[in-house]
N, C-alpha and C positions, 0 to 999 in steps of 0.2 A: 232706490232695487236697477241693478244687471239685468239690464230685460236677456230671459236668453229661454220664452216660452216656446220658441218655433223654429222651428227647426234651421231658418236660414236667421237667427239668432250666432251670435256670444262672437269666437273669436273659434273663423273655419281655416284652415291654412290650403293651401297652394299649395301643395304636396309638390316636391323635387320627384324625382325619376330617380332612382338607385343602378344607375349602367355598369356592368364589368370592364374585366377588359378590355377586352372584344367587342364592348357594345352592346352589352344581350341583356334583356332588362335582368333583376337580380328580385323576383320578388318574393322571396323572402326575405331578404330584407327589409323590402318595402314596407310589407307587412307586419316587419317586425317595427316599422318608423310609425306608423301608423298608433300602435297601443303607446308607444313613447309619448306621440303627440296627448296622449288622450292625458297619460300616466300625469302628464306636466299640464295639464290646465285647461290644456284648448278644450274648442267646441265642438269641432268636430275638422272638414276635413274634404279637399275642394280635386281629384283626383280628374285627372284632362285637362291638366285648365296651361297656359302659357308655358308657367312655371313647370310643371310636366311633360312636357319635348311633345304633346299630343300632335303636330303637325308631324312628325319626325317618325310613324308610332307604325308598324303593320295594323290593323283591322279588326288581327287576331290578338297581336299585342295589349289596342290598345281598348279590347272587352275586358280580356286578362287581369288590366288596372282595374278594370272598374270591379269585378269580384272578386280580389287581392284587396280591398278596400273598406269591402260591407264585410268579407268575413273574415273577415284581421278588424274591425269598430264595435268597442264593447258596449253592451243596449248604450241607447240613449248622446250612442257619436255618431254624428250626424256625419251623414256621409253625401256629400250635393254635386255628384259629375261634370265638368264641361260638358254639353254638346255640340261645340261648336264647326260650322261644317259651310262649306258652297251655298250648298241648297240649302232649304225643305227639307228634301226625303232622306241628302243624308241622315239633318240634325231630327229630322223625325227618328231614325232608326236608332241611335245612338239613344233617342227617349227614351225605345220603346227601352233597351238593351238594358237601359241601367230604371228602369224602370224593374226587367222581369227578370234583374239582379238582388232584388232590394234599398233600393240605393232609395232617399228622400225625398229630396228634392233636386232641380234642377238648374247649373247655369250655361246659358243660352247666349250663344253673341245672337248679331242678326245676320243675317248673308255677308258668306264673308268674298267671294267669292267676282262680286261687284259696287258698288258705288247702289246699294240699289236705293226707292227712290221707297214715301213715309208707308207705299200702298201692298207695295212689294215686302217690307217690311213684317207689317202685319200681319197678309196672309202668311209669314216663315217663321208665327210666333203662334195665326194655329194651329200652323200645322203639327208643329209641336206639343203645343196643349194639350193634341190627344193623343200621349203617351197617362197622363193622367195622373201624372208628379206636376206642386206646385210650382214653378218659376220663377230663378229670380235672374230677369236681364241680363245682359252682360254691358252699357257701356263705353266702348274702349275707342273712342274718333279716332287716333293716331295712326293703331296700327286698317283698322276697317275701312278706316274713309267716312262710318257711319257715325252721325247725331244722333242718340237715342235722346230730342231733343227735350225736355218739359212735355209739352203739349203733347209731344207724340205714346214717352210715355205711357200716364194721364186716360190716356187715347185702351193701347192694348190694356191697361190693371179696372178699368170700368167695363170694358166688353171679357172682364174675369181667366187674363188669357198668362196674368208674371202677377207678384205678389211682393216682388221685394225688385230692388235693380242696384247691381256690387255700380257703381260710378269710378268709373279709372280718370275723368278728370285732376280728379283731386282741389277743386272749384269750389267751396262751401257755399259760396250765393246758389247754388244749384238747390243742394237742401231746402236754402228754400221758399224758392219761387216752387216746389215742388211740396213742399207744405202748404203755399195757398194751394192751389189744386187740387190735390191728387195724396189731405192727409192718409192716409191708409195704408199709402203705398212706403214700404219699408226701404229706409235707404242703407244700404250696404257698402262702411267707407271699402273702395277702390285700391287705393296705390297707400304705401307703408308714411310715409311722408306727409301724410293727411293727417291722419290720425285722432289731433288733438282737434283741428279745426273741421273737420267736418262730425267727429263724434259729441261738439255741442253743441257742433248745427242742427242732432236729431239721427245722426245714426242707428242704425238696431244692430249693426254687426259687421264684422269686419273682416276681409277675403283675403287675408293676408303671407307673406312668402319668408318673412325673417322670422320667425315661432320655429320655421324649420332645419335654426339655430340656434334660434332666445326665444321656447315659449317661453318661460317665465317670465320677465325681464317684459316682454311683447302684452302677456297677461296682466300682471299688472298693471302697466300702459292704459291700457282698455279699462279696465276696472275702474283702476279711475279718473278715464276721463268721462264715462258713464256715469259715476260717484260726483264728478262736477265737483270731483279733490283736485284740485290743480295747486296746492303744494304739495301732492304728489306727481300727479302727470307733468308739471314743467318741471322741473330738473333731469326726471329721472327722459325728461322725449325730447331734451339739450341734452345732454346727455348720448344720447343714441341718436337722432336724426342723421352728423351726417353718415354713421350708417346704413337706414335706411330708403334715406336719398338713391342708392342703391338701385333700388326697386323701380326706379323707372327709367331707369339707363336703360340700353339694347343689352345689355353684358349681363341683363339683372340674370338668369339663368347661374354662366359661370359666378359669378355673388355671390352668391343663397348662396349655391353644391361650397366656393370655396372655403365662405361662413359655416357651415358646416360640417369642416373635413378640421375646421381655426379649432373647434369646439367639443371635437374627438366621435360626434358625431361621421358617419358615410353620406358626404356628397358625391368630389368622381367626381368623371371627365360628361361634356354633350356629347348628342349623336351630333357630325355637321348636318347644319350647314353651321351652326352655333361653334367658336375656334376657342382656344383659349385663351383666357389674356395676358393680354400685354404684359413685359415686367412691373413693372409702373402702377395700373391697378392691380396682379396683385398684392403686389408690397401695401397699393394703398389700401383695400380688404380685407390681410392681413393682417393688417397694421390695427384699423378703429373694431376688428372683432376681437382682438389680442386685450383695446384696450377696454374695451363692455366686459369681457372676460375680468381684468382684471379692479373694478370698480364691482365686480361681486355679483353680474346679470349671467342669468345663466337661458 
């Protein structure tokens, strides 16, 4: 049985944010996308993550995205906003805003203004936890230069500050170490191209990018992995993996949005400083997405 009894379990889509040609946010289109993801089997969404280009939003826009997501989400559909910020005061403010808007759980990076030590990281999560919502830590040492290593995560969990961790390292070995140190901490798959490896190691959810374009195929892959149905999971994983690998590329936002365009959704442009894909990159993503569609994946 695939576990979905807690709001941070299941397939939670890190939603791309639709910008119009003038780069203003189309909130109506975003709300429709949230409903579409729910209709196509996903369990929730993560607005204001990196895929949502939160760093390029104004404060008013960022708040509006969370409110729109909550209003559009049907009953039982999780909204887990990202509250990433340079420091604890700003992250706490975004946590409070998410709680007031009606979000169910938070996704929280460590402080990303500098390479903080463990003491600073713990204090950061103490402040976020004061908002009163469950918190999933987000470990992305590539971008933040801070590694939420297993011993640190165990300390955060034991103090009651976090319930899970989205792990962007893609390293399934961490899941086994965490299971030894703190077996009740839920690991969430953080990279699209490590679903099977981290899933088989005991993950309880997947914070994912490519369900923005191919939700049913991604949910099928996740469910088969969690059910240990490798006869289903492995062939599907091999078919999708070349596309899923774009989730860990520098151009992952542009790639996911292009895949959305190819399948008939609206991905649209990105805000600066992100630039359009180079012609060879666009050709590769387009080809892989079309190949997935031709194989019947939606």
